[in-house]
TORMI-167955 format. One record per residue (C-alpha): residue in one letter; residue number from 1; z, y, x. Coordinates in Angstrom, 3 decimals, padded with zeros to 6 digits, always signed. Last residue first. Layout:
A,NUM,Z,Y,X $
...
This chain:
H,346,-007.206,-005.698,-013.949 $
V,345,-005.174,-006.703,-015.986 $
S,344,-001.812,-004.570,-016.301 $
A,343,+001.611,-005.391,-015.931 $
K,342,+004.362,-002.961,-016.974 $
K,341,+006.100,-000.868,-014.902 $
L,340,+010.296,-001.193,-013.958 $
R,339,+012.796,+000.587,-015.684 $
A,338,+013.026,-001.070,-018.767 $
N,337,+013.134,-004.442,-016.669 $
R,336,+016.225,-003.462,-015.513 $
D,335,+018.189,-003.834,-019.141 $
I,334,+020.286,-000.942,-019.210 $
S,333,+023.924,+000.320,-018.236 $
I,332,+025.747,+003.072,-019.814 $
L,331,+027.872,+003.886,-017.202 $
T,330,+031.810,+004.961,-017.478 $
I,329,+034.022,+006.781,-014.387 $
R,328,+037.459,+005.778,-013.214 $
H,327,+038.607,+008.068,-009.871 $
L,326,+041.293,+007.540,-007.435 $
D,325,+041.095,+010.064,-004.124 $
G,324,+040.333,+009.162,-000.899 $
N,323,+037.307,+010.563,-000.635 $
R,322,+036.189,+008.556,-003.287 $
V,321,+037.222,+005.823,-004.373 $
I,320,+036.288,+004.009,-007.754 $
G,319,+037.436,+002.037,-010.844 $
L,318,+034.835,+001.335,-012.787 $
P,317,+033.966,+001.698,-017.034 $
V,316,+030.292,-000.363,-017.908 $
E,315,+029.767,+000.270,-020.879 $
C,314,+027.085,-002.240,-022.678 $
G,313,+023.096,-000.898,-023.379 $
A,312,+022.867,-004.795,-021.514 $
P,311,+024.216,-007.427,-022.433 $
G,310,+027.836,-007.709,-022.636 $
L,309,+031.046,-007.096,-020.580 $
N,308,+030.822,-010.129,-018.979 $
W,307,+027.887,-009.151,-017.128 $
I,306,+030.029,-006.455,-015.519 $
A,305,+032.465,-008.805,-013.921 $
R,304,+030.311,-011.298,-012.750 $
F,303,+028.511,-008.525,-010.795 $
L,302,+031.737,-007.079,-008.899 $
D,301,+033.144,-010.751,-008.248 $
A,300,+029.641,-012.303,-006.867 $
L,299,+029.761,-009.064,-005.016 $
N,298,+033.501,-009.288,-003.676 $
E,297,+036.888,-008.044,-004.172 $
V,296,+036.928,-007.019,-007.522 $
G,295,+040.256,-005.969,-009.786 $
E,294,+039.452,-006.315,-013.778 $
G,293,+040.357,-003.361,-015.018 $
A,292,+037.113,-002.499,-016.887 $
V,291,+035.408,-003.141,-013.306 $
D,290,+037.559,-002.508,-010.480 $
I,289,+037.498,-001.494,-006.750 $
I,288,+034.187,-000.031,-006.087 $
I,287,+034.021,+002.448,-003.201 $
D,286,+032.056,+005.329,-003.442 $
G,285,+029.833,+005.849,-000.454 $
I,284,+026.782,+006.672,-002.316 $
E,283,+027.990,+008.837,-005.713 $
L,282,+028.409,+006.929,-009.259 $
G,281,+028.026,+010.275,-011.606 $
G,280,+026.647,+008.156,-014.616 $
A,279,+022.943,+009.087,-013.866 $
A,278,+023.224,+007.705,-010.764 $
A,277,+024.341,+004.299,-011.772 $
P,276,+022.672,+004.530,-015.041 $
C,275,+019.223,+004.950,-013.701 $
H,274,+017.155,+007.897,-012.814 $
D,273,+016.629,+007.715,-009.185 $
Y,272,+017.828,+004.322,-007.937 $
L,271,+021.590,+004.779,-005.620 $
G,270,+022.164,+003.132,-002.498 $
A,269,+025.161,+002.305,-000.176 $
V,268,+028.094,+001.849,-002.735 $
V,267,+030.718,+000.594,-000.911 $
L,266,+032.691,-002.472,-001.751 $
D,265,+035.075,-002.545,+000.698 $
E,264,+036.318,-005.997,+002.895 $
E,263,+036.852,-003.004,+005.910 $
E,262,+033.879,-004.910,+007.642 $
T,261,+031.793,-003.260,+004.579 $
K,260,+030.460,-005.113,+001.856 $
Q,259,+027.388,-003.811,-000.223 $
V,258,+026.202,-002.576,-003.102 $
I,257,+023.044,-001.498,-004.173 $
F,256,+022.658,+000.574,-007.254 $
G,255,+020.565,+000.446,-010.754 $
L,254,+023.320,-000.258,-013.223 $
W,253,+021.856,-003.611,-015.093 $
P,252,+023.811,-004.984,-017.689 $
R,251,+021.932,-008.588,-018.818 $
P,250,+019.224,-009.474,-020.993 $
S,249,+020.030,-011.038,-023.774 $
R,248,+017.620,-014.737,-023.867 $
D,247,+014.323,-015.503,-024.293 $
P,246,+012.967,-015.628,-020.726 $
V,245,+010.753,-012.594,-020.020 $
G,244,+006.570,-011.939,-020.157 $
L,243,+006.673,-013.095,-023.868 $
R,242,+005.407,-016.634,-024.137 $
K,241,+004.116,-017.821,-021.148 $
I,240,+008.005,-016.122,-019.763 $
D,239,+009.424,-018.096,-022.659 $
G,238,+007.287,-021.531,-021.660 $
I,237,+008.768,-021.197,-017.686 $
S,236,+011.815,-020.073,-018.774 $
A,235,+013.927,-023.525,-019.003 $
K,234,+012.351,-025.095,-015.872 $
A,233,+012.888,-021.930,-013.456 $
L,232,+016.413,-022.833,-012.583 $
D,231,+015.339,-026.654,-011.720 $
I,230,+013.158,-025.363,-008.796 $
P,229,+016.187,-024.331,-006.870 $
V,228,+015.540,-020.291,-005.204 $
I,227,+015.448,-021.060,-001.540 $
M,226,+017.324,-019.213,+000.805 $
N,225,+015.514,-019.443,+004.650 $
A,224,+017.404,-020.067,+007.711 $
G,223,+017.548,-018.591,+011.414 $
S,222,+019.865,-018.809,+013.866 $
E,221,+022.521,-017.319,+015.878 $
E,220,+025.131,-019.777,+017.737 $
G,219,+029.229,-018.532,+017.535 $
E,218,+030.236,-021.869,+018.313 $
P,217,+030.829,-022.410,+014.676 $
S,216,+027.720,-022.010,+013.548 $
V,215,+026.413,-018.458,+012.692 $
T,214,+024.013,-018.054,+010.348 $
H,213,+021.244,-015.430,+009.271 $
V,212,+019.180,-015.494,+005.973 $
M,211,+015.411,-014.889,+005.248 $
L,210,+014.885,-014.834,+001.547 $
S,209,+013.139,-015.744,-001.317 $
G,208,+011.289,-019.337,-001.010 $
I,207,+010.856,-022.118,-004.076 $
G,206,+012.513,-024.895,-005.577 $
L,205,+011.620,-028.280,-005.503 $
L,204,+008.496,-028.727,-005.670 $
K,203,+007.336,-032.828,-005.605 $
G,202,+005.873,-034.095,-002.476 $
D,201,+007.775,-037.454,-002.217 $
L,200,+008.852,-036.059,+000.642 $
A,199,+010.949,-033.383,-001.354 $
V,198,+009.013,-029.793,-001.494 $
M,197,+010.154,-026.491,-000.272 $
A,196,+007.779,-023.970,-001.281 $
A,195,+006.960,-020.790,-000.173 $
G,194,+007.094,-017.779,-002.239 $
G,193,+008.840,-015.713,+000.375 $
W,192,+009.331,-017.525,+003.204 $
N,191,+006.445,-016.936,+005.943 $
S,190,+008.477,-017.212,+009.160 $
H,189,+009.899,-020.494,+007.542 $
A,188,+013.481,-020.762,+008.962 $
P,187,+014.943,-024.054,+010.887 $
A,186,+016.386,-024.460,+008.486 $
T,185,+016.908,-024.399,+004.819 $
F,184,+019.862,-022.844,+002.765 $
F,183,+019.699,-023.986,-001.006 $
A,182,+021.193,-021.742,-003.763 $
E,181,+024.043,-022.674,-006.464 $
D,180,+025.804,-019.872,-008.637 $
L,179,+022.966,-017.570,-008.212 $
L,178,+023.321,-013.538,-008.017 $
Y,177,+021.225,-009.905,-008.287 $
E,176,+022.509,-007.263,-008.495 $
W,175,+020.356,-005.687,-005.720 $
Y,174,+022.941,-006.767,-003.245 $
G,173,+022.736,-010.338,-002.837 $
A,172,+024.805,-012.569,-003.889 $
F,171,+024.312,-016.401,-002.889 $
E,170,+026.512,-019.174,-004.200 $
R,169,+026.107,-022.298,-002.072 $
K,168,+024.166,-025.358,-000.802 $
A,167,+024.017,-025.775,+002.993 $
V,166,+021.740,-027.133,+005.552 $
I,165,+018.759,-028.299,+003.559 $
R,164,+017.049,-030.196,+006.073 $
A,163,+013.295,-028.518,+007.594 $
A,162,+010.023,-029.827,+008.634 $
I,161,+006.970,-027.047,+009.062 $
I,160,+003.622,-026.134,+006.829 $
E,159,+001.611,-023.186,+006.729 $
N,158,+002.630,-021.991,+010.406 $
G,157,+001.762,-018.380,+010.792 $
G,156,-000.448,-016.269,+008.328 $
V,155,+000.052,-015.306,+004.533 $
S,154,-003.949,-017.092,+004.259 $
G,153,-002.349,-020.025,+004.829 $
H,152,-000.270,-020.692,+001.798 $
A,151,+003.365,-021.372,+002.562 $
A,150,+005.219,-024.941,+002.807 $
V,149,+008.977,-025.752,+003.419 $
I,148,+009.233,-029.687,+003.442 $
V,147,+012.173,-031.587,+003.574 $
R,146,+014.785,-033.558,+004.527 $
D,145,+018.439,-033.979,+003.044 $
G,144,+020.761,-032.945,+005.215 $
V,143,+023.064,-031.060,+002.236 $
K,142,+021.933,-033.132,-000.811 $
C,141,+019.496,-032.693,-003.270 $
N,140,+019.400,-034.346,-006.799 $
A,139,+020.492,-031.699,-008.723 $
S,138,+016.796,-030.317,-007.397 $
E,137,+015.068,-032.298,-009.534 $
G,136,+011.266,-032.330,-008.815 $
L,135,+008.380,-030.367,-010.532 $
T,134,+004.470,-032.037,-009.855 $
L,133,+002.256,-030.018,-007.972 $
R,132,-001.230,-028.267,-009.431 $
T,131,-004.247,-029.098,-007.687 $
A,130,-006.230,-025.701,-006.584 $
S,129,-009.599,-024.286,-006.323 $
I,128,-009.304,-021.218,-008.580 $
P,127,-010.797,-021.090,-012.105 $
Q,126,-011.004,-017.388,-013.451 $
L,125,-007.874,-014.845,-014.682 $
A,124,-005.880,-016.926,-012.606 $
Q,123,-001.850,-016.547,-013.941 $
V,122,+001.259,-015.135,-012.717 $
L,121,+004.578,-016.055,-012.927 $
G,120,+007.573,-015.185,-011.396 $
F,119,+010.774,-016.640,-010.171 $
G,118,+014.202,-014.393,-009.372 $
T,117,+017.030,-016.420,-011.393 $
E,116,+018.436,-013.460,-013.251 $
Q,115,+015.672,-011.000,-013.164 $
D,114,+012.954,-013.330,-014.741 $
H,113,+009.869,-011.903,-013.916 $
G,112,+006.151,-012.029,-016.325 $
L,111,+003.034,-013.437,-016.633 $
V,110,+001.298,-010.983,-014.223 $
Y,109,-002.497,-011.056,-014.074 $
G,108,-004.245,-012.765,-011.801 $
P,107,-008.018,-011.911,-009.689 $
V,106,-009.185,-014.099,-007.452 $
A,105,-009.962,-014.570,-004.169 $
K,104,-011.330,-017.543,-002.476 $
N,103,-009.545,-018.834,+000.783 $
E,102,-011.178,-022.242,+000.288 $
Q,101,-007.272,-023.572,-000.240 $
D,100,-007.025,-020.481,-003.437 $
I,99,-006.564,-016.826,-002.741 $
I,98,-004.852,-014.992,-005.945 $
W,97,-005.097,-011.744,-006.158 $
V,96,-002.922,-009.551,-008.120 $
R,95,-003.088,-005.634,-009.298 $
E,94,-000.629,-003.633,-010.811 $
A,93,+001.916,-004.978,-009.453 $
E,92,+005.404,-003.617,-011.062 $
T,91,+007.179,-006.776,-009.672 $
I,90,+004.824,-009.454,-008.076 $
L,89,+005.982,-010.064,-004.822 $
Y,88,+009.608,-009.598,-006.184 $
G,87,+009.590,-012.273,-008.586 $
I,86,+009.273,-015.520,-005.924 $
T,85,+005.889,-017.742,-007.219 $
L,84,+005.331,-019.713,-009.932 $
V,83,+001.433,-019.910,-010.227 $
T,82,-000.787,-020.706,-013.889 $
G,81,-004.026,-021.895,-013.188 $
D,80,-004.691,-023.644,-016.453 $
D,79,-004.020,-027.436,-014.942 $
D,78,-000.163,-026.614,-014.841 $
I,77,+002.467,-025.343,-011.906 $
V,76,+000.130,-023.936,-009.101 $
V,75,+002.761,-022.680,-006.270 $
G,74,+002.877,-019.056,-004.516 $
S,73,+002.808,-017.416,-001.394 $
G,72,+002.961,-014.367,-000.173 $
A,71,+002.239,-010.630,+000.029 $
R,70,+003.006,-006.836,-000.631 $
E,69,+001.269,-003.441,-000.576 $
T,68,+003.290,-000.920,-002.455 $
G,67,+006.436,-001.429,-000.452 $
L,66,+009.813,-003.031,-001.431 $
V,65,+012.377,-000.831,-000.882 $
E,64,+010.201,+002.397,-001.845 $
A,63,+008.178,+000.476,-004.695 $
T,62,+010.828,-000.718,-006.541 $
L,61,+010.434,+002.049,-008.985 $
A,60,+007.199,+002.699,-009.150 $
D,59,+005.758,+005.969,-008.172 $
D,58,+003.292,+004.988,-005.146 $
P,57,+001.617,+002.286,-007.587 $
I,56,+002.330,-001.540,-006.292 $
E,55,-000.533,-003.947,-004.977 $
T,54,-000.259,-007.705,-005.098 $
R,53,-001.827,-010.234,-002.429 $
I,52,-000.616,-013.851,-003.693 $
G,51,-001.756,-016.904,-001.385 $
V,50,-001.975,-020.138,-003.094 $
L,49,-000.436,-023.761,-002.785 $
G,48,-000.792,-027.025,-004.591 $
A,47,-003.912,-027.734,-002.801 $
R,46,-002.128,-027.490,+000.757 $
L,45,+000.464,-030.228,-000.955 $
S,44,-002.212,-032.451,-001.849 $
D,43,-004.070,-032.331,+001.425 $
L,42,-000.107,-032.806,+003.066 $
D,41,+000.327,-036.294,+001.832 $
V,40,+004.193,-036.307,+002.397 $
K,39,+004.941,-039.492,+004.058 $
P,38,+007.666,-041.620,+002.699 $
T,37,+010.833,-042.086,+004.348 $
S,36,+012.435,-045.656,+004.792 $
Q,35,+010.887,-046.530,+008.312 $
D,34,+013.555,-044.139,+009.637 $
G,33,+013.734,-045.238,+013.406 $
A,32,+011.739,-042.499,+014.938 $
E,31,+011.496,-039.777,+012.270 $
E,30,+008.966,-040.405,+009.974 $
T,29,+006.006,-038.529,+009.262 $
G,28,+004.643,-035.361,+007.011 $
P,27,+005.661,-032.676,+008.824 $
E,26,+005.300,-033.141,+012.516 $
E,25,+008.690,-032.659,+014.503 $
S,24,+007.966,-029.785,+016.941 $
P,23,+010.500,-027.657,+014.618 $
G,22,+009.558,-024.217,+012.914 $
Q,21,+007.545,-021.117,+013.277 $
A,20,+011.065,-018.656,+013.870 $
Q,19,+010.580,-015.288,+013.612 $
K,18,+008.503,-013.054,+014.969 $
P,17,+005.929,-012.917,+011.991 $
D,16,+008.881,-010.703,+010.038 $
P,15,+007.888,-011.249,+006.562 $
T,14,+008.388,-007.922,+004.472 $
S,13,+010.459,-007.937,+001.581 $
S,12,+013.449,-010.521,+001.234 $
P,11,+015.780,-008.517,+003.264 $
D,10,+016.186,-006.156,+000.810 $
P,9,+015.851,-002.242,+002.668 $
S,8,+018.515,-001.828,+005.454 $
E,7,+021.328,+000.685,+005.295 $
N,6,+021.159,+003.097,+007.759 $
S,5,+019.359,+006.046,+006.029 $
K,4,+021.924,+005.502,+003.438 $
K,3,+020.256,+005.323,+000.133 $
T,2,+018.486,+007.859,-002.663 $
M,1,+015.581,+006.289,-004.879 $
């Protein structure tokens, strides 16, 4: 991948153990004066969590940005040992290890990955000591709700912290990723990748994806976790187990990283080698101003305009500014999965 040296990689890729470890409130207990809030069964919660460690080939598309050794958590969602996690942990993995509550590591297999939502599924190839968590209804979550964010103990740091949903809003990631609505929880869990967000009744509401930094109206900085709502996974779990991907047409993918600058420009900050953006003549530093003549002002506008052109394989005309001059180029999109290494059983 070609990218500017001053551009940071995907912030979801490497947990930072120096981040906040959570509040002093004991998870699972009621706040003073709130006797209506049920306790969380922490033992049952821990029993549904597993650790995930993966090895990725050096020549994998995602190796440079996300690394060749990845670690995080996952949630057991059925009695067959199927584990739901965040997809970047398992993308292009040639080896997968699942660590249960007895800290026993068993080999796993990548079932598949939903590029649109970011969810991934892995299957334990041997029996594991774990019980499944029940899927909740994330659509019922409200800003201010108390929740638990929990990671497997093998990842390090605090396993379980009490948190609140501090925001529900659109999220656009510069790696061609967009959620119409994501949850943001605070305080932040230091080991967010694949962590479970659960309701106080123990039901799974979402999977941890990112650490983000927020600034309050008073100018105070703090960390929060971006959580992918569980309702987004429900329609595709069966497809991924059966087909490896959701049963829908893949979105067009260009293989670039775009960031919005302080000047409000959408600037190409990175290009994946041998992918449509680089092959079609896009260059780092180009400013994208329109898609097929439709002006775009932010990442969400850009991605929606591209995806509205048709499925993977469609032409994507872009208007760009390079060195002060207007240029028009047309890229031929592909399915992102076509450039990723396929899973192997070990």
